[in-house]
C-alpha positions as CSV (number, residue, x, y, z in Angstrom):
1,M,163.7,42.9,73.6
2,T,163.3,39.4,74.7
3,V,160.2,38.5,76.8
4,P,158.5,35.3,78.0
5,G,156.6,33.8,75.1
6,G,153.9,31.3,74.7
7,V,150.9,31.3,72.4
8,G,148.2,29.0,74.0
9,G,150.8,27.9,76.5
10,D,152.7,25.9,73.9
11,M,155.9,27.9,74.2
12,A,156.0,28.3,77.9
13,D,159.8,28.0,78.0
14,A,160.6,29.8,74.9
15,D,161.5,33.5,74.3
16,A,159.3,35.6,72.0
17,E,161.4,37.9,69.7
18,T,158.6,38.5,67.3
19,N,155.0,39.8,67.8
20,R,152.4,38.5,65.4
21,T,150.1,41.5,64.7
22,W,147.0,41.8,62.5
23,I,146.7,44.9,60.4
24,L,143.9,46.1,58.2
25,A,145.1,45.2,54.7
26,E,142.1,46.8,52.8
27,R,138.7,48.2,53.3
28,P,135.9,45.8,52.5
29,D,133.3,46.5,49.9
30,G,130.2,44.9,51.6
31,R,130.9,41.9,53.7
32,P,134.5,41.6,54.8
33,D,136.6,38.6,54.0
34,A,140.0,37.2,54.7
35,D,141.7,39.5,52.2
36,C,141.0,42.5,54.5
37,F,143.4,41.2,57.0
38,E,147.1,40.6,57.1
39,L,149.2,38.9,59.8
40,E,152.5,40.6,60.2
41,E,155.5,39.6,62.3
42,R,156.8,42.7,64.1
43,P,159.3,43.3,66.9
44,V,158.1,43.0,70.4
45,P,157.7,46.6,71.5
46,E,159.5,48.1,74.6
47,P,157.5,50.2,77.1
48,G,158.5,53.7,77.6
49,P,157.9,56.0,80.6
50,R,154.6,55.2,82.3
51,E,153.9,52.4,79.8
52,V,153.6,48.6,80.2
53,L,154.1,45.7,77.9
54,V,151.1,43.5,77.9
55,R,151.0,39.9,76.8
56,T,147.7,39.1,75.3
57,L,145.6,36.4,76.8
58,Y,142.1,37.1,75.1
59,V,141.1,39.3,72.3
60,S,137.5,40.4,71.9
61,V,135.9,40.6,68.5
62,D,132.6,42.7,68.3
63,P,130.1,43.8,65.7
64,Y,130.9,47.5,66.1
65,M,134.3,46.8,64.6
66,R,132.8,46.5,61.1
67,G,132.3,50.3,61.3
68,R,135.9,50.8,62.0
69,M,136.9,49.2,58.8
70,R,135.1,52.0,56.9
71,D,136.7,55.4,56.0
72,A,133.7,57.2,57.4
73,E,132.9,59.2,60.5
74,S,131.2,57.2,63.3
75,Y,131.1,57.0,67.0
76,A,134.2,54.7,66.8
77,E,137.3,56.0,65.0
78,P,138.1,54.2,61.7
79,W,141.3,52.1,61.4
80,D,143.9,53.2,58.9
81,V,144.8,50.7,56.1
82,G,148.2,49.2,56.9
83,E,147.8,49.9,60.6
84,P,147.2,47.4,63.4
85,M,143.6,46.7,64.4
86,R,142.4,47.4,67.9
87,A,140.2,45.5,70.3
88,G,139.3,45.0,73.9
89,V,142.1,42.7,75.3
90,V,142.7,40.9,78.6
91,G,146.4,40.4,79.1
92,E,149.2,40.1,81.7
93,V,151.9,42.6,82.3
94,V,155.4,41.3,81.3
95,A,157.3,44.5,81.7
96,S,156.4,47.8,83.4
97,E,157.6,51.3,83.5
98,H,154.4,52.5,85.4
99,G,154.3,52.5,89.2
100,D,150.8,51.1,89.3
101,W,151.6,47.9,87.4
102,S,153.9,44.9,88.1
103,E,154.8,41.9,86.2
104,G,152.0,39.3,86.4
105,D,149.2,41.8,86.9
106,V,146.1,40.9,84.7
107,V,144.7,44.0,82.9
108,N,142.1,45.0,80.5
109,G,142.3,47.7,77.9
110,N,141.7,48.7,74.2
111,L,144.9,47.3,72.7
112,L,145.9,45.5,69.5
113,W,145.0,42.3,67.6
114,A,148.5,41.1,68.5
115,E,150.4,38.8,70.8
116,Y,152.0,41.8,72.7
117,A,151.1,45.5,72.9
118,V,152.5,48.5,74.8
119,A,149.9,50.5,76.6
120,D,149.8,53.8,78.6
121,G,149.4,52.4,82.1
122,D,146.9,55.0,82.9
123,D,144.5,53.5,80.3
124,L,144.5,50.0,81.8
125,V,142.0,48.5,84.3
126,A,142.9,45.8,86.7
127,V,141.2,42.4,86.4
128,D,140.8,40.3,89.4
129,P,141.4,36.6,88.5
130,D,139.8,35.5,91.7
131,L,136.4,37.1,90.9
132,A,135.7,35.1,87.7
133,P,137.6,33.7,84.7
134,V,139.6,36.6,83.3
135,S,137.9,36.2,79.9
136,T,134.6,37.6,81.5
137,A,136.2,41.1,81.6
138,L,135.5,41.2,77.9
139,G,132.1,39.7,78.1
140,V,129.5,39.5,80.8
141,L,131.7,41.5,83.3
142,G,132.9,43.9,80.5
143,M,131.7,46.1,77.8
144,P,128.8,43.9,76.6
145,G,127.5,43.2,80.1
146,R,127.6,46.9,81.0
147,T,125.9,47.8,77.6
148,A,123.1,45.4,78.6
149,Y,122.9,46.8,82.0
150,F,122.6,50.5,81.1
151,G,120.8,50.0,77.9
152,L,118.0,48.1,79.7
153,L,117.8,49.6,83.1
154,D,118.6,53.2,82.3
155,V,117.4,53.7,78.7
156,G,114.7,51.0,78.6
157,A,113.6,51.4,82.3
158,P,111.4,48.3,82.4
159,T,108.6,47.8,85.0
160,P,107.4,44.5,86.3
161,G,104.9,42.9,84.0
162,D,106.3,44.6,80.8
163,T,106.8,42.4,77.8
164,V,110.4,42.8,76.6
165,V,111.6,41.6,73.2
166,V,115.3,41.1,72.6
167,S,116.8,40.6,69.2
168,G,120.3,39.1,68.9
169,A,119.2,37.5,72.2
170,A,121.8,34.7,72.2
171,G,124.6,37.2,71.8
172,A,126.9,38.7,74.5
173,V,124.6,41.7,75.1
174,G,121.2,40.2,74.3
175,S,121.6,37.3,76.6
176,V,122.4,39.5,79.5
177,V,119.6,42.0,78.6
178,G,117.0,39.1,78.7
179,Q,118.2,37.8,82.1
180,I,118.2,41.1,83.8
181,A,114.7,41.9,82.3
182,G,113.5,38.5,83.7
183,E,115.0,39.4,87.1
184,A,113.1,42.7,86.9
185,G,109.7,40.8,86.7
186,C,109.2,41.2,82.9
187,R,107.9,38.7,80.4
188,V,111.0,38.2,78.0
189,V,110.9,37.0,74.4
190,G,114.2,36.5,72.6
191,V,114.8,36.3,68.9
192,A,117.9,34.3,67.6
193,G,118.9,32.3,64.6
194,A,119.3,28.7,65.5
195,E,117.5,26.1,67.5
196,E,120.4,25.5,69.8
197,K,120.2,29.3,70.6
198,V,116.5,29.4,71.3
199,D,116.8,26.3,73.4
200,W,119.6,27.9,75.4
201,L,117.4,31.0,76.0
202,T,114.4,29.2,77.1
203,D,115.9,26.1,78.9
204,D,118.9,27.7,80.6
205,L,118.4,31.5,80.7
206,G,114.8,31.6,81.7
207,F,113.4,33.5,78.7
208,D,109.6,33.0,78.5
209,A,109.7,32.4,74.7
210,A,112.1,32.5,71.9
211,I,111.8,32.8,68.1
212,N,114.0,31.3,65.4
213,Y,114.1,34.0,62.7
214,E,115.7,31.3,60.3
215,T,112.7,29.0,60.4
216,D,109.8,31.0,61.9
217,D,107.5,33.6,60.5
218,V,108.8,36.3,62.8
219,S,105.6,38.5,62.6
220,A,103.3,35.6,63.4
221,A,105.6,34.2,66.1
222,L,105.8,37.6,67.8
223,S,102.0,38.0,67.9
224,E,101.8,34.6,69.5
225,A,104.5,35.2,72.0
226,C,103.5,38.7,72.9
227,P,99.7,38.5,73.1
228,E,99.5,41.8,74.9
229,G,101.9,43.6,72.7
230,V,105.5,44.8,73.3
231,D,106.4,47.3,75.9
232,L,110.2,47.3,75.5
233,Y,112.2,46.3,72.4
234,Y,116.0,45.9,72.8
235,D,117.2,46.1,69.3
236,N,120.7,44.5,68.6
237,V,120.1,43.7,64.9
238,G,117.8,46.1,63.0
239,G,116.5,45.0,59.5
240,P,113.5,42.9,59.1
241,I,113.2,41.6,62.6
242,T,112.9,45.2,63.8
243,D,110.3,45.9,61.2
244,A,108.3,43.0,62.6
245,V,108.6,44.1,66.2
246,F,107.5,47.7,65.4
247,G,104.1,46.2,64.4
248,E,103.6,44.9,68.0
249,L,104.6,48.1,69.9
250,N,102.2,49.2,72.6
251,V,101.3,52.7,73.5
252,R,104.2,54.4,75.3
253,A,106.6,51.5,74.4
254,T,110.3,52.1,74.4
255,V,112.7,50.9,71.8
256,V,116.5,50.7,72.8
257,V,118.7,50.7,69.7
258,C,122.0,49.0,70.6
259,G,123.2,47.5,67.3
260,Q,122.2,47.2,63.6
261,I,124.3,44.2,62.6
262,A,121.8,43.2,59.8
263,L,122.9,46.5,58.1
264,Y,126.6,46.7,58.8
265,N,127.8,45.1,55.5
266,A,125.3,46.9,53.3
267,T,127.0,49.1,50.6
268,E,123.8,51.2,50.5
269,V,121.3,51.5,53.3
270,P,118.3,49.4,52.1
271,T,114.8,51.0,52.1
272,G,112.5,48.8,54.2
273,P,109.0,49.2,55.4
274,R,108.7,52.9,56.7
275,K,107.7,52.4,60.3
276,L,108.0,55.8,61.9
277,G,104.4,56.3,61.6
278,K,103.9,53.7,64.2
279,L,105.5,56.1,66.7
280,I,102.6,58.6,66.1
281,E,100.0,55.9,66.9
282,T,101.8,54.5,69.9
283,R,103.7,57.6,71.1
284,A,106.7,55.3,71.6
285,R,110.1,56.4,72.4
286,V,113.2,55.2,70.4
287,E,116.7,56.0,71.9
288,G,120.1,54.7,71.1
289,V,122.7,53.6,73.8
290,L,126.4,54.0,73.8
291,V,128.0,52.5,76.9
292,R,130.8,55.0,77.1
293,D,128.3,57.6,78.1
294,Y,128.1,55.7,81.4
295,A,131.9,55.5,82.1
296,D,131.5,57.3,85.4
297,R,129.2,54.4,86.5
298,Y,131.1,51.4,85.3
299,R,132.0,50.3,88.8
300,E,128.3,50.2,89.8
301,A,127.6,47.9,86.7
302,N,130.6,45.7,87.3
303,E,129.8,45.1,91.0
304,R,126.2,44.3,90.3
305,L,126.8,42.1,87.4
306,A,129.5,40.3,89.4
307,R,127.0,39.6,92.1
308,W,124.5,38.3,89.6
309,V,127.0,36.0,87.9
310,D,128.1,34.7,91.4
311,D,124.6,33.9,92.6
312,G,123.5,32.5,89.3
313,T,121.0,35.2,88.4
314,V,123.0,35.8,85.2
315,Q,124.5,33.0,83.2
316,Y,126.8,33.5,80.3
317,R,128.5,31.5,77.5
318,E,131.6,32.1,75.4
319,T,132.5,31.0,72.0
320,V,136.3,30.8,71.8
321,T,138.7,30.3,68.9
322,E,142.3,29.4,69.5
323,G,145.4,31.4,68.6
324,I,146.0,35.0,67.3
325,E,145.8,33.6,63.8
326,S,142.1,32.8,64.2
327,A,141.1,36.4,65.0
328,P,139.7,37.4,61.5
329,E,137.8,34.0,61.4
330,A,136.2,34.8,64.8
331,F,135.3,38.3,63.5
332,L,133.8,37.2,60.3
333,G,131.8,34.5,62.1
334,L,129.9,37.2,63.9
335,F,128.1,38.0,60.6
336,E,127.2,34.3,60.1
337,G,125.8,34.0,63.6
338,V,128.1,31.2,64.6
339,N,128.7,32.4,68.1
340,I,126.6,31.9,71.2
341,G,127.3,34.4,73.9
342,K,130.5,36.2,73.8
343,Q,133.0,35.6,70.8
344,L,136.6,35.6,72.0
345,V,140.1,34.7,70.7
346,R,142.3,33.0,73.2
347,V,145.9,33.9,72.4
348,A,147.8,32.5,75.4
349,D,147.5,31.1,78.9
350,R,148.5,33.0,82.0
351,R,152.1,32.5,83.0
352,Y,152.2,34.1,86.4
353,D,149.4,32.3,88.3
354,G,151.6,29.4,89.4
355,A,149.9,27.0,87.1
């Protein structure tokens, strides 16, 4: 099958006859490296009945994908060695056998780390290019934004005057959590791993304080930033930062467990300070959040987040690498903390917008 091609817009007049696709080459032992990935050239697939062929514009890389590289049961199905890796994708329809989709439509779905992918048309969601940049459907107006929205407002349920601490605060989820908490009338303290990040949190996003865990004594800094203790902790990282926050929890505090990236590459779960006794003292509540539990309310979150982005209540940043070949580099960078905001891979420019 021959279809319009163009990685990054560089081949706008060419025909694509191959489809570069990342496969899982081997399972990592500890931290993943480049040997875990292999870039294959495959034929461009053809859509069958009720399917569409999607040309990838942006690929999302997210920390939860580390769990999919293990051969172990989890909330996300593991990838098979030798098979293509999957991710949230924004792309445009280039061929359709589904009545709901036409050439040029911009869509969002769980597709492949690839330049092209065939999808069941029923599994795709429309992306409105006039609402915001299409990349936001993978970030502030996508899964990370919805995770922040439901995790904070439904699970955390903050009230005005609460002190809210957010770890991984400069990431795609944490940055939105902190801004929504501020809008709700809370005192917001972020924890991040670079001065550029803490400056962004306080100078641009309106956090009341921010802690650099790379240079600060986190326990001491938390005590200073939270003189009345912590009412709500939104945990994106786990590990020593979470240990430090537990020491500051107030009576009836809430801990929302969203991510544990500090532990994702551990070959054995480390034994840290045993903090559960603090829950007896504080009668605190600890609850995990999975955004898919709120699938029937995605429209609510999307509409509210879109209004907040439009009126400036919620700001966002994207860290973008170029080309499908950069996807492993972008993914591995998550564990180095190189990204600010949402980490994306830009694979191609839109072809059907008249530009």
